LOMARMAR-105389 format. One record per residue (C-alpha): residue in one letter; x negated, y negated, z negated. Coordinates in Angstrom, 3 decimals. Example, Ala and Ser with C-alpha at 12.3 -4.5 7.8 and 13.67 -1.06 7.14 Angstrom:
! LOMARMAR-105389
{"A" {-12.300 4.500 -7.800}},
{"S" {-13.670 1.060 -7.140}},
! end
This chain:
! LOMARMAR-105389
{"X" {-24.777 11.633 4.362}},
{"X" {-21.579 10.353 5.988}},
{"X" {-21.679 7.411 8.387}},
{"X" {-19.597 4.750 6.663}},
{"X" {-19.772 2.441 9.678}},
{"X" {-17.684 4.566 12.027}},
{"X" {-14.475 5.149 10.103}},
{"X" {-12.578 4.901 6.854}},
{"X" {-14.399 6.209 3.777}},
{"X" {-11.548 8.477 2.706}},
{"X" {-7.970 9.381 3.515}},
{"X" {-7.233 8.862 -0.180}},
{"X" {-5.850 5.366 0.412}},
{"X" {-4.476 3.759 -2.744}},
{"X" {-3.896 0.190 -1.526}},
{"X" {-4.251 -1.964 1.601}},
{"X" {-4.108 -5.692 2.299}},
{"X" {-4.638 -8.160 5.124}},
{"X" {-8.023 -9.831 4.883}},
{"X" {-8.831 -13.467 5.621}},
{"X" {-10.758 -12.805 8.847}},
{"X" {-8.211 -10.820 10.836}},
{"X" {-9.376 -7.655 9.097}},
{"X" {-7.560 -5.003 7.063}},
{"X" {-9.030 -3.939 3.707}},
{"X" {-8.376 -0.466 2.297}},
{"X" {-8.854 0.622 -1.316}},
{"X" {-9.604 4.337 -1.361}},
{"X" {-10.723 7.015 -3.780}},
{"X" {-14.142 6.800 -2.132}},
{"X" {-14.683 3.052 -2.038}},
{"X" {-13.583 0.052 0.010}},
{"X" {-13.237 0.269 3.794}},
{"X" {-12.708 -2.678 6.124}},
{"X" {-11.261 -2.493 9.627}},
{"X" {-12.533 -5.627 11.328}},
{"X" {-10.778 -7.876 13.845}},
{"X" {-12.926 -6.416 16.641}},
{"X" {-11.954 -2.830 15.798}},
{"X" {-15.070 -1.661 13.921}},
{"X" {-15.382 -0.223 10.421}},
{"X" {-17.643 -0.635 7.430}},
{"X" {-17.423 0.685 3.872}},
{"X" {-19.007 0.188 0.474}},
{"X" {-18.772 2.129 -2.753}},
{"X" {-20.626 2.537 -6.039}},
{"X" {-23.290 4.738 -4.445}},
{"X" {-23.570 2.681 -1.262}},
{"X" {-23.282 -1.057 -2.045}},
{"X" {-23.714 -3.515 0.777}},
{"X" {-22.922 -6.751 2.531}},
{"X" {-19.297 -7.510 3.375}},
{"X" {-17.451 -10.452 4.878}},
{"X" {-16.592 -11.268 1.252}},
{"X" {-20.176 -11.271 -0.004}},
{"X" {-22.621 -8.642 -1.188}},
{"X" {-20.638 -6.087 -3.152}},
{"X" {-21.701 -3.320 -5.518}},
{"X" {-18.419 -1.719 -6.628}},
{"X" {-18.035 -0.822 -10.298}},
{"X" {-17.188 2.768 -9.427}},
{"X" {-16.241 4.966 -6.519}},
{"X" {-12.456 4.957 -6.927}},
{"X" {-10.695 1.688 -6.091}},
{"X" {-7.095 1.524 -7.298}},
{"X" {-5.966 -1.941 -6.182}},
{"X" {-7.130 -4.882 -4.101}},
{"X" {-5.978 -8.469 -3.503}},
{"X" {-7.132 -11.896 -2.330}},
{"X" {-6.690 -14.956 -4.504}},
{"X" {-5.631 -18.403 -3.282}},
{"X" {-9.234 -19.253 -2.350}},
{"X" {-9.715 -16.038 -0.380}},
{"X" {-11.892 -14.329 -2.972}},
{"X" {-11.575 -10.592 -3.420}},
{"X" {-10.088 -9.072 -6.598}},
{"X" {-10.796 -5.359 -6.943}},
{"X" {-9.191 -3.003 -9.441}},
{"X" {-10.694 0.223 -10.766}},
{"X" {-9.782 2.757 -13.444}},
{"X" {-12.258 0.934 -15.701}},
{"X" {-11.766 -2.756 -15.029}},
{"X" {-11.700 -5.607 -12.543}},
{"X" {-14.274 -7.099 -10.220}},
{"X" {-13.697 -10.651 -9.043}},
{"X" {-15.463 -12.581 -6.304}},
{"X" {-16.239 -16.273 -6.661}},
{"X" {-17.878 -17.096 -3.333}},
{"X" {-21.372 -16.473 -4.669}},
{"X" {-21.108 -13.019 -6.191}},
{"X" {-18.882 -10.754 -8.244}},
{"X" {-18.241 -10.620 -11.956}},
{"X" {-16.909 -7.641 -13.838}},
{"X" {-13.986 -8.057 -16.239}},
{"X" {-13.856 -5.144 -18.652}},
{"X" {-13.495 -6.925 -21.983}},
{"X" {-10.360 -5.983 -23.905}},
{"X" {-10.082 -9.643 -24.833}},
{"X" {-8.850 -10.256 -21.284}},
{"X" {-7.473 -6.858 -20.249}},
{"X" {-5.606 -4.912 -22.900}},
{"X" {-6.083 -1.804 -20.780}},
{"X" {-8.893 -1.492 -18.208}},
{"X" {-6.999 0.869 -15.892}},
{"X" {-5.756 -1.372 -13.068}},
{"X" {-2.419 -0.250 -11.587}},
{"X" {-1.771 -3.077 -9.104}},
{"X" {-2.578 -6.729 -8.403}},
{"X" {-0.431 -9.468 -6.861}},
{"X" {-1.162 -13.088 -5.978}},
{"X" {1.570 -15.623 -6.633}},
{"X" {0.477 -19.019 -5.319}},
{"X" {-2.612 -19.913 -7.409}},
{"X" {-1.989 -17.180 -9.996}},
{"X" {-3.159 -13.563 -10.119}},
{"X" {-0.925 -10.984 -11.805}},
{"X" {-2.523 -7.735 -12.917}},
{"X" {-0.745 -4.618 -14.182}},
{"X" {-2.876 -2.380 -16.397}},
{"X" {-2.249 1.111 -17.733}},
{"X" {0.695 1.125 -20.129}},
{"X" {-0.113 -2.385 -21.325}},
{"X" {2.365 -4.423 -19.294}},
{"X" {1.157 -7.464 -17.323}},
{"X" {-1.668 -9.994 -17.379}},
{"X" {-1.702 -13.389 -15.671}},
{"X" {-4.785 -15.348 -14.660}},
{"X" {-4.406 -19.064 -13.918}},
{"X" {-7.024 -21.837 -13.936}},
{"X" {-9.458 -19.799 -15.992}},
{"X" {-6.894 -18.753 -18.602}},
{"X" {-5.624 -15.240 -19.277}},
{"X" {-2.147 -14.507 -20.639}},
{"X" {-0.939 -11.087 -21.739}},
{"X" {2.737 -10.197 -21.453}},
{"X" {3.392 -7.343 -23.837}},
{"X" {5.835 -4.604 -22.828}},
{"X" {8.001 -5.460 -25.859}},
{"X" {7.159 -9.151 -25.969}},
{"X" {9.565 -12.043 -26.376}},
{"X" {9.380 -12.849 -22.645}},
{"X" {11.513 -9.775 -21.898}},
{"X" {9.140 -7.792 -19.692}},
{"X" {10.428 -4.525 -21.134}},
{"X" {8.035 -2.426 -19.034}},
{"X" {4.992 -0.503 -20.195}},
{"X" {3.664 0.840 -16.894}},
{"X" {4.087 -1.563 -13.981}},
{"X" {3.320 0.283 -10.745}},
{"X" {4.287 -2.176 -7.993}},
{"X" {4.790 -5.911 -7.521}},
{"X" {5.802 -8.166 -4.646}},
{"X" {6.375 -11.883 -4.259}},
{"X" {9.518 -12.898 -2.400}},
{"X" {8.348 -16.045 -0.621}},
{"X" {11.905 -17.031 0.311}},
{"X" {12.971 -17.441 -3.324}},
{"X" {9.492 -17.867 -4.849}},
{"X" {10.029 -15.018 -7.295}},
{"X" {7.875 -12.157 -8.532}},
{"X" {9.629 -8.771 -8.468}},
{"X" {8.158 -6.035 -10.660}},
{"X" {8.677 -2.280 -10.443}},
{"X" {7.942 -0.060 -13.444}},
{"X" {7.277 3.643 -13.708}},
{"X" {10.465 4.464 -15.628}},
{"X" {11.907 1.263 -17.070}},
{"X" {13.510 -0.324 -14.042}},
{"X" {12.975 -3.533 -12.086}},
{"X" {12.264 -7.000 -13.463}},
{"X" {12.157 -10.392 -11.769}},
{"X" {10.392 -13.597 -12.778}},
{"X" {11.983 -16.564 -11.015}},
{"X" {10.033 -19.432 -12.576}},
{"X" {6.271 -19.371 -12.996}},
{"X" {5.885 -23.006 -14.031}},
{"X" {8.140 -23.165 -17.067}},
{"X" {8.704 -20.746 -19.923}},
{"X" {8.126 -17.225 -18.639}},
{"X" {11.274 -15.157 -18.853}},
{"X" {11.627 -11.782 -17.132}},
{"X" {15.118 -10.696 -16.119}},
{"X" {16.305 -7.151 -15.572}},
{"X" {17.603 -6.358 -12.089}},
{"X" {20.789 -4.284 -12.019}},
{"X" {22.978 -2.709 -9.354}},
{"X" {26.634 -1.923 -10.077}},
{"X" {25.859 -1.882 -13.807}},
{"X" {22.925 0.473 -13.168}},
{"X" {19.653 -0.643 -14.779}},
{"X" {17.668 1.053 -11.963}},
{"X" {15.484 3.030 -14.348}},
{"X" {14.840 5.532 -11.570}},
{"X" {13.562 2.895 -9.102}},
{"X" {9.859 1.970 -9.149}},
{"X" {8.773 0.912 -5.649}},
{"X" {8.848 -2.740 -4.506}},
{"X" {7.944 -3.902 -0.980}},
{"X" {8.253 -7.275 0.747}},
{"X" {10.941 -7.929 3.344}},
{"X" {9.562 -10.416 5.926}},
{"X" {13.080 -11.837 6.321}},
{"X" {13.452 -12.618 2.617}},
{"X" {14.026 -10.597 -0.501}},
{"X" {12.364 -7.298 -1.285}},
{"X" {13.048 -3.622 -0.759}},
{"X" {13.366 -1.356 -3.793}},
{"X" {13.000 2.395 -3.439}},
{"X" {12.442 5.761 -5.024}},
{"X" {12.291 9.285 -3.590}},
{"X" {15.951 9.325 -2.547}},
{"X" {17.160 5.736 -2.103}},
{"X" {16.260 2.402 -0.512}},
{"X" {17.886 -0.801 -1.801}},
{"X" {17.484 -4.476 -0.936}},
{"X" {17.245 -7.182 -3.569}},
{"X" {17.499 -10.925 -3.115}},
{"X" {17.145 -13.055 -6.257}},
{"X" {20.387 -14.948 -6.581}},
{"X" {22.363 -12.599 -4.325}},
{"X" {21.694 -9.286 -6.039}},
{"X" {21.148 -5.730 -4.859}},
{"X" {22.633 -3.974 -1.839}},
{"X" {22.223 -0.405 -0.654}},
{"X" {20.229 0.166 2.548}},
{"X" {20.105 3.936 2.896}},
{"X" {19.814 7.252 1.142}},
{"X" {17.616 10.172 2.100}},
{"X" {20.713 11.865 3.487}},
{"X" {21.037 9.113 6.096}},
{"X" {17.672 10.086 7.567}},
{"X" {18.217 13.798 8.140}},
{"X" {20.769 16.538 7.769}},
{"X" {18.104 18.430 5.831}},
{"X" {16.738 17.244 2.457}},
{"X" {13.821 14.815 2.755}},
{"X" {11.787 12.888 0.191}},
{"X" {10.961 9.199 0.577}},
{"X" {7.312 8.486 -0.271}},
{"X" {6.830 4.890 0.869}},
{"X" {8.368 2.160 3.037}},
{"X" {7.093 -0.805 5.057}},
{"X" {9.065 -3.493 6.894}},
{"X" {7.992 -5.143 10.141}},
{"X" {8.646 -8.675 11.376}},
{"X" {10.514 -7.113 14.290}},
{"X" {13.266 -5.786 12.051}},
{"X" {12.131 -2.166 11.800}},
{"X" {11.887 -0.494 8.405}},
{"X" {9.398 2.378 8.494}},
{"X" {9.982 5.148 5.975}},
{"X" {7.277 7.643 5.006}},
{"X" {8.712 11.003 4.068}},
{"X" {7.751 14.642 3.735}},
{"X" {9.274 15.074 7.195}},
{"X" {7.308 12.468 9.104}},
{"X" {7.959 8.764 9.649}},
{"X" {11.451 7.397 10.236}},
{"X" {12.166 4.033 11.804}},
{"X" {15.371 2.434 10.530}},
{"X" {17.129 -0.616 11.964}},
{"X" {20.610 -2.102 11.787}},
{"X" {21.942 0.784 13.873}},
{"X" {20.459 3.578 11.763}},
{"X" {17.573 5.914 12.589}},
{"X" {15.883 4.519 15.696}},
{"X" {12.637 6.498 15.509}},
{"X" {11.351 9.761 14.085}},
{"X" {7.678 10.707 14.325}},
{"X" {6.513 14.128 13.151}},
{"X" {3.341 16.201 13.267}},
{"X" {4.309 17.379 16.733}},
{"X" {4.132 13.786 17.950}},
{"X" {0.538 13.327 16.876}},
{"X" {0.346 12.338 13.196}},
{"X" {-1.172 15.728 12.247}},
{"X" {1.062 16.357 9.214}},
{"X" {4.679 15.851 8.265}},
{"X" {3.887 14.718 4.714}},
{"X" {3.300 10.970 5.042}},
{"X" {2.061 9.457 1.794}},
{"X" {1.628 5.715 2.432}},
{"X" {2.483 2.991 4.938}},
{"X" {1.169 -0.535 5.468}},
{"X" {2.098 -3.051 8.167}},
{"X" {-0.802 -5.403 8.869}},
{"X" {-0.790 -8.978 10.159}},
{"X" {-1.067 -7.766 13.755}},
{"X" {2.028 -5.592 13.414}},
{"X" {0.264 -2.214 13.277}},
{"X" {1.895 0.229 10.899}},
{"X" {-0.881 2.203 9.208}},
{"X" {0.050 5.633 7.896}},
{"X" {-1.714 8.064 5.597}},
{"X" {-1.243 11.819 5.810}},
{"X" {-3.308 14.505 4.044}},
{"X" {-6.816 14.215 5.496}},
{"X" {-6.073 11.545 8.078}},
{"X" {-5.307 7.861 8.593}},
{"X" {-3.852 6.282 11.726}},
{"X" {-1.560 3.551 12.930}},
{"X" {1.481 2.988 15.091}},
{"X" {0.737 0.132 17.528}},
{"X" {2.924 -2.972 17.242}},
{"X" {4.151 -2.861 20.855}},
{"X" {5.115 0.780 21.194}},
{"X" {7.377 1.280 24.188}},
{"X" {10.266 3.770 23.985}},
{"X" {8.838 5.946 26.769}},
{"X" {5.342 6.292 25.333}},
{"X" {4.118 5.978 21.764}},
{"X" {0.313 6.019 21.465}},
{"X" {-0.650 6.888 17.908}},
{"X" {-4.181 5.809 17.084}},
{"X" {-6.194 7.815 14.580}},
{"X" {-9.039 6.736 12.349}},
{"X" {-12.246 8.713 11.779}},
{"X" {-12.292 9.838 8.146}},
{"X" {-15.799 10.225 6.787}},
{"X" {-16.975 13.584 5.505}},
{"X" {-18.467 13.353 2.045}},
{"X" {-21.556 15.501 1.455}},
{"X" {-19.656 18.168 -0.486}},
{"X" {-16.852 18.533 2.075}},
{"X" {-16.054 22.171 2.674}},
{"X" {-13.648 22.047 5.591}},
{"X" {-14.545 21.886 9.252}},
{"X" {-13.893 18.529 10.932}},
{"X" {-11.440 18.253 13.789}},
{"X" {-12.830 17.972 17.358}},
{"X" {-14.226 14.574 18.269}},
{"X" {-12.420 14.457 21.604}},
{"X" {-8.803 13.373 22.017}},
{"X" {-6.370 16.262 21.827}},
{"X" {-2.922 16.113 23.441}},
{"X" {-0.193 16.395 20.858}},
{"X" {2.603 18.911 21.316}},
{"X" {5.991 17.280 21.748}},
{"X" {8.692 18.443 19.380}},
{"X" {12.150 19.219 20.773}},
{"X" {13.739 16.509 18.666}},
{"X" {11.465 13.837 20.133}},
{"X" {11.078 15.273 23.645}},
{"X" {11.354 12.523 26.209}},
{"X" {10.859 9.748 23.673}},
{"X" {7.281 10.744 22.866}},
{"X" {6.242 12.510 26.067}},
{"X" {2.562 12.039 26.757}},
{"X" {1.628 11.148 23.169}},
{"X" {-2.060 11.571 22.287}},
{"X" {-3.662 11.994 18.905}},
{"X" {-7.089 10.539 18.279}},
{"X" {-7.922 11.969 14.880}},
{"X" {-11.656 12.469 14.575}},
{"X" {-12.163 13.458 10.958}},
{"X" {-10.793 15.636 8.220}},
{"X" {-11.532 15.378 4.540}},
{"X" {-11.033 18.393 2.288}},
{"X" {-8.946 18.316 -0.848}},
{"X" {-12.063 18.722 -2.919}},
{"X" {-14.170 16.087 -1.184}},
{"X" {-13.388 12.982 -3.210}},
{"X" {-16.531 10.976 -3.949}},
! end
């Protein structure tokens, strides 16, 4: 039986948020894992319920698809078969089609005292003061999206920006009056090929797909940030992005992690620099400025105060599930080989990956 108190439950990370106690909470395909403020781990899933900083939790099922905190700091957890909501005393399951028109939770976002939930191909749901409202994909409010896959609140303009699987970007600028979603366009393009939305700490949001990163500010419109061709002379695919409060935009690609600033590419981290694989699937910048990254079989983070002469990449133990078939990596730190492209910049980099999870080891 894996030890869920020494590392993350799985490298299949589907969502991550900042907790209320200086912790970072990860939704994975093998349960919920929490990295505490003092640097320790604990995990819970459907087979191994337990006590958390957010109360005793028995997850509805093993796979967790989305996670969020409401205005009171209670945990909202999304699964392929419904929601679980904390109330300070326990958790209640929401699986009734009266409230959720589809139980498959795609993503969750908090907007002030409201919770917005995207489900399956059923558009959006809003929870406020005990009331549920369903916004149909073809409803009169103008949502126009069946499958919402990402959402972010731009605090600077107090607007909710919504990314759909194939029907473009929408913005809701007023949550107190009549709800009216507006389509976001760029040079007469309806952005049907753009689905990713991420917060910009300086205001506005980033929009992205596999080839392009844009910036959108409600009221000012959309501007181009970069294309995949700006990152490398060779074709690369953009998988995720995350912006830091220091002005760096991290870009996860199938050729490592790029760091982009106002001058262009300022950083490029590859498997030779210690991240174990060039295919980087997800990124998340936490409240302490660490940039967490997910590669096949491993999770780690880039420290917030990395100096140009030495970048120490910290790895996270990934727990072996009982049916894992691959051999785990050595438990001792292993020096990472330095690639020619990053020689000098990353000299002396160490990798601290202590676990490997096989492709067939999901719980």
